[in-house]
C-alpha positions in Angstrom: 94.4 77.6 107.7 96.9 79.9 109.2 97.7 81.0 105.7 94.2 81.2 104.7 92.8 83.0 107.4 95.5 85.7 107.4 95.1 86.3 103.6 91.5 86.3 103.9 92.0 89.0 106.5 94.6 91.2 104.2 92.2 90.4 101.2 89.0 92.1 103.3 91.4 95.3 104.7 92.9 95.6 100.8 89.6 95.2 99.4 87.8 97.9 101.7 90.7 100.3 101.3 90.5 100.3 97.6 86.7 100.1 97.6 86.6 103.3 99.6 89.5 104.9 97.1 87.3 104.2 94.2 84.7 105.4 95.6 86.0 108.7 96.5 88.1 109.3 93.7 85.8 108.2 90.8 87.0 105.7 87.8 89.5 108.5 86.8 90.7 109.4 89.8 91.4 105.9 90.9 92.6 105.4 87.1 95.4 107.8 88.2 96.0 107.0 91.9 96.2 103.0 90.4 99.0 103.8 87.4 101.4 105.7 90.3 100.9 102.5 92.5 101.3 100.0 89.5 104.8 101.8 89.0 105.6 101.4 92.7 105.1 97.6 92.7 106.8 97.2 89.5 109.7 98.6 90.8 109.3 97.4 94.3 109.0 93.4 92.1 111.9 94.2 90.1 114.2 95.4 92.6 113.7 92.2 94.6 115.5 90.3 91.9 114.4 87.1 93.4 115.7 87.1 96.3 112.9 86.4 98.5 112.9 83.6 96.3 116.2 82.2 97.5 115.4 83.0 100.8 112.6 80.5 101.2 114.0 78.0 99.0 117.0 77.8 100.8 116.6 78.7 103.9 114.0 76.4 104.2 116.0 73.4 103.3 118.9 74.4 105.6 116.3 74.6 108.7 114.5 71.2 107.5 118.3 69.6 107.6 118.8 71.1 111.3 121.6 73.3 109.7 120.6 76.6 111.6 123.9 78.5 110.9 123.9 78.1 107.2 120.0 79.1 107.5 120.9 82.4 109.2 124.1 82.9 106.8 121.5 82.6 104.2 118.9 85.4 105.2 122.4 87.2 106.3 123.3 87.7 102.2 119.7 88.3 101.4 119.2 91.4 103.6 122.9 93.0 102.2 121.2 92.0 98.8 118.4 93.7 99.6 119.7 97.1 101.1 121.5 97.3 97.7 118.3 96.7 95.4 116.2 98.7 97.9 118.3 101.7 97.4 119.0 101.6 93.7 115.3 101.0 93.0 114.1 103.7 94.8 116.6 106.1 93.6 116.1 104.9 89.8 112.3 105.8 90.2 113.4 109.1 91.4 115.4 110.0 88.7 113.1 108.7 86.4 109.6 110.1 87.2 109.6 112.7 84.7 110.1 110.5 81.6 108.2 107.4 83.2 105.1 109.7 83.7 105.2 110.9 79.7 106.1 107.1 78.6 103.0 106.6 80.1 100.9 109.6 78.5 100.4 111.3 82.1 102.8 114.0 82.3 101.4 115.4 85.6 101.8 112.0 87.2 105.4 112.5 87.9 105.0 113.9 91.6 102.7 110.9 92.2 105.8 108.7 91.0 108.3 110.4 93.2 105.9 109.8 96.5 105.9 106.3 95.2 110.0 106.1 95.3 109.5 107.1 98.8 107.4 103.7 99.6 110.0 101.7 97.2 112.1 100.8 99.5 110.0 99.9 102.1 108.1 97.7 100.3 111.5 95.6 99.3 112.6 95.8 102.7 109.4 94.5 104.2 109.0 91.6 102.1 113.1 89.9 103.4 111.1 89.9 106.6 108.1 88.2 105.3 110.5 85.5 103.6 112.1 84.9 106.8 108.9 84.3 108.4 107.7 82.0 105.4 111.2 80.1 105.5 111.3 79.6 109.7 107.5 78.1 108.7 106.3 81.1 110.9 102.8 81.7 109.0 100.8 82.8 111.9 103.3 85.8 112.1 103.4 86.7 108.7 100.1 86.4 108.1 99.8 89.3 110.9 102.5 91.4 109.5 100.9 91.2 105.9 97.2 91.7 107.4 98.7 94.6 109.9 100.0 96.5 106.8 96.7 96.8 105.1 94.7 97.2 108.2 96.9 100.3 108.6 96.4 101.1 104.9 92.7 101.0 105.4 92.7 102.9 108.5 94.7 105.9 106.8 92.2 106.0 103.6 89.1 106.1 105.7 90.7 108.9 107.7 91.3 110.7 104.1 87.8 110.3 103.0 86.2 111.3 106.3 88.0 114.2 106.4 87.1 115.0 102.9 91.2 115.4 102.1 91.8 112.2 100.1 93.3 113.0 96.4 95.7 110.4 94.7 98.3 111.9 96.0 97.2 112.0 99.9 96.6 108.1 99.5 99.9 107.3 97.7 101.5 109.0 100.4 99.4 106.6 102.8 100.6 103.4 100.8 104.1 104.5 100.9 104.5 105.1 104.5 103.1 101.8 106.4 105.5 99.5 104.5 108.4 101.1 106.6 106.3 101.2 109.6 105.9 97.2 109.3 109.3 96.9 108.7 109.8 97.6 112.4 107.0 95.0 113.3 108.8 92.6 111.3 112.2 92.8 113.1 110.4 92.2 116.0 108.5 89.0 114.8 111.5 86.9 112.8 113.5 85.0 115.5 116.2 86.3 117.0 119.5 86.7 114.9 117.7 85.2 111.5 118.4 88.6 110.2 121.7 90.8 110.9 124.5 92.2 109.2 127.1 89.3 110.1 130.0 88.4 108.6 129.6 87.3 105.1 129.4 83.5 103.6 130.6 83.4 100.6 129.3 79.8 99.8 125.4 80.7 101.2 125.4 83.9 98.9 126.4 82.0 95.5 123.6 79.4 96.9 121.2 82.1 96.9 122.2 84.3 94.1 122.8 80.8 91.6 119.0 80.2 92.3 117.7 83.9 92.7 119.3 84.6 89.2 116.8 83.0 87.3 113.8 83.9 89.9 114.8 87.4 89.2 114.4 86.8 85.5 111.2 85.0 86.5 110.5 88.4 88.7 110.9 90.5 85.5 109.0 88.8 83.4 105.9 88.5 86.1 106.0 91.9 87.2 105.7 93.3 83.4 103.0 90.5 83.0 101.1 91.4 85.9 101.5 95.1 85.6 101.5 96.1 82.0 98.3 95.5 81.0 97.4 98.1 83.3 99.7 100.8 82.0 98.5 99.5 78.5 95.1 100.4 79.2 95.9 103.6 80.5 98.1 104.4 77.6 96.5 103.2 75.0 93.1 104.3 76.2 91.6 106.7 79.1 91.6 107.2 82.3 88.0 105.8 82.6 89.1 102.5 80.7 91.7 102.6 83.5 89.8 102.9 86.1 87.6 100.3 85.1 90.3 97.5 84.6 92.1 98.4 87.7 89.0 97.8 89.4 88.7 94.4 87.5 92.2 93.5 88.6 92.0 94.3 92.1 89.3 91.8 92.7 91.1 89.2 90.7 94.2 90.4 92.8 92.2 89.4 96.2 91.0 86.1 94.5 94.8 85.1 93.2 96.0 85.9 96.9 93.3 83.4 98.6 95.2 81.0 96.2 98.7 81.8 96.8 97.7 81.5 100.6 98.4 77.7 100.0 101.0 77.9 98.3 103.2 79.9 100.6 102.4 77.3 103.1 102.9 74.2 100.5 106.2 75.9 99.3 108.1 75.5 102.6 107.3 72.5 103.0 108.1 70.6 100.0 111.6 72.5 100.1 112.3 70.3 103.1 111.6 67.1 101.2 114.3 65.1 99.8 112.6 62.4 97.5 110.4 63.5 94.5 108.1 60.6 95.6 107.1 62.5 98.6 106.7 65.9 96.5 104.6 63.9 94.0 102.5 62.9 96.3 101.7 65.9 98.3 101.6 67.8 94.8 98.9 65.9 94.0 97.3 66.6 97.1 97.8 70.1 96.3 95.9 69.6 93.2 93.0 68.0 94.9 92.5 71.5 97.2 92.7 73.6 94.0 90.1 71.4 92.2 87.7 72.9 95.0 89.0 76.0 94.7 88.2 76.3 90.9 84.6 75.9 91.7 84.6 78.6 93.7 86.7 81.0 91.5 84.1 79.9 88.7 81.0 81.1 90.8 82.4 84.1 91.5 83.3 84.9 87.5 79.2 84.3 86.6 78.5 87.1 89.7 80.9 89.3 88.5 78.4 92.1 87.3 77.4 92.4 90.8 80.8 92.1 92.5 82.5 94.9 90.5 79.6 97.0 92.0 81.2 97.1 95.1 83.0 100.0 94.0 80.1 101.7 92.3 77.4 101.8 89.8 79.9 103.7 87.7 82.1 100.0 87.5 79.7 98.1 86.2 80.9 98.0 82.5 84.3 96.7 84.1 82.3 93.2 85.1 83.1 91.8 81.5 87.1 92.2 82.3 86.6 90.7 85.8 85.1 87.5 84.5 87.8 87.4 82.0 90.6 87.5 84.8 88.9 85.2 87.2 89.0 82.8 84.5 92.7 83.6 84.0 93.2 83.0 88.0 91.5 79.5 87.6 94.2 78.7 85.2 96.7 79.9 87.4 95.7 78.1 90.6 96.1 74.7 88.5 99.8 76.0 87.6 100.8 76.6 91.1 101.0 72.7 92.5 102.9 72.1 89.5 105.8 75.4 90.2 105.8 74.3 94.0 107.3 71.3 92.6 109.5 72.3 90.2 110.5 74.7 93.0 111.2 72.3 95.4 113.2 70.1 92.7 115.7 73.4 92.2 114.1 73.7 88.5 114.1 77.6 88.5 114.8 77.9 84.8 111.0 76.4 84.3 109.6 79.7 85.9 111.7 81.9 83.7 110.7 80.3 80.5 107.1 80.1 81.3 106.7 83.8 82.4 108.6 85.0 79.4 106.6 83.3 76.7 103.5 84.0 78.8 104.8 87.6 78.6 104.9 87.7 74.4 101.4 85.9 74.5 99.9 88.8 76.5 101.8 91.7 75.1 100.6 90.8 71.7 97.1 90.0 72.8 97.1 93.4 74.4 98.4 95.4 71.8 96.0 93.9 69.6 93.0 94.2 71.5 93.3 96.9 73.8 92.8 99.9 71.6 89.2 99.1 70.3 88.2 97.0 73.4 89.7 98.9 76.4 89.5 97.1 79.9 88.4 93.9 77.7 90.9 93.6 75.5 93.3 92.9 78.7 91.2 90.7 80.2 91.8 88.7 77.1 95.4 88.9 77.3 95.4 87.6 81.0 93.5 85.0 80.2 96.3 83.9 76.7 98.8 84.6 79.7 97.4 81.9 82.2 96.9 79.2 79.7 100.7 79.6 78.2 101.7 79.0 82.2 99.4 76.4 82.6 100.8 74.4 79.6 104.4 74.6 80.6 104.5 73.9 84.2 102.4 70.6 83.5 104.8 69.5 80.8 108.0 70.4 82.7 106.6 69.2 86.4 105.5 66.0 85.0 109.0 65.3 83.2 110.7 66.0 86.9 108.3 64.0 88.9 108.6 61.1 86.5 110.4 58.5 88.7 113.8 57.7 87.9 114.3 54.5 85.8 115.6 51.4 87.9 
């Protein structure tokens, strides 16, 4: 319930923020801002290199076993890795801003991408604080941290809109500054001594990175899967279609956040269990929760023409794309219980396989359908990716949870 409430607040603040942006900038301006923000989020997710997953998996396991020292060593190793990857990622975006803008077909967006580089490092480091809170099962604090980040962005967006100074660049500055401010809050929320530059423990470092290397590959494929569609819409069509798809994607993403709220609580708890029979029982309960959630998402998809108009009447053509994205979200929701079990059973290779094959399927569909159909074609690609991921999760999840022969 705590995760659900926190995610609801985060989703509400996020939606309000981007709703203000969409209304103030219009489809074209919003599309340009969304492309730059997508680059920021892609680079941040890539710079994580699966470290957040390693924190939650292994720190949770050690805390569940009562080994506080081992859990602290895992968190210390992860923080050192985060400091390095955040710095490298920010410098890479800064250096490649001009060619990246040219690749997107928007040379004038190079300045926006340089602003995004500033926010990248803060976003990566904020993820370490969030993962540490999840590992400690401090869900109230983690929910408050995420909600406060978007509340601050909403306040900044509202101030820009009220003063008439809103623009893609001004919004991006707002979005880049807030994670840095929240890192200070996160440092106060994590248990004392959880994160710090204490002596390196090579054993715990290997423990994190052996798991994280597969999750890093999964992260690479997933960030391309989640972001490449919008970039392809912008590259293969125009700012108008990019604006339509960005608005539809934002609504679908808010629903996905709500689905993930349950997963955020499930994964640390499953990671503390030792027997596959216990994991199987908890996973079965999760599937029942997903069944009820799917009904609500389906109702929202049916109401897509009215939901999307919250961005303004000019966004109504995005309704079919939103309906397809929400259908894909239902498939993703059914994937999550199986993925949580695979996560707890230390099967990170399956995540890399599923996301890699889904990326291939989505890319093939996107390249075929986006040129003639625009945002709608990208929605079909998202649906295809969800089907692939669900099929693989069910296949390997059932195998992993199968009782061992007597």
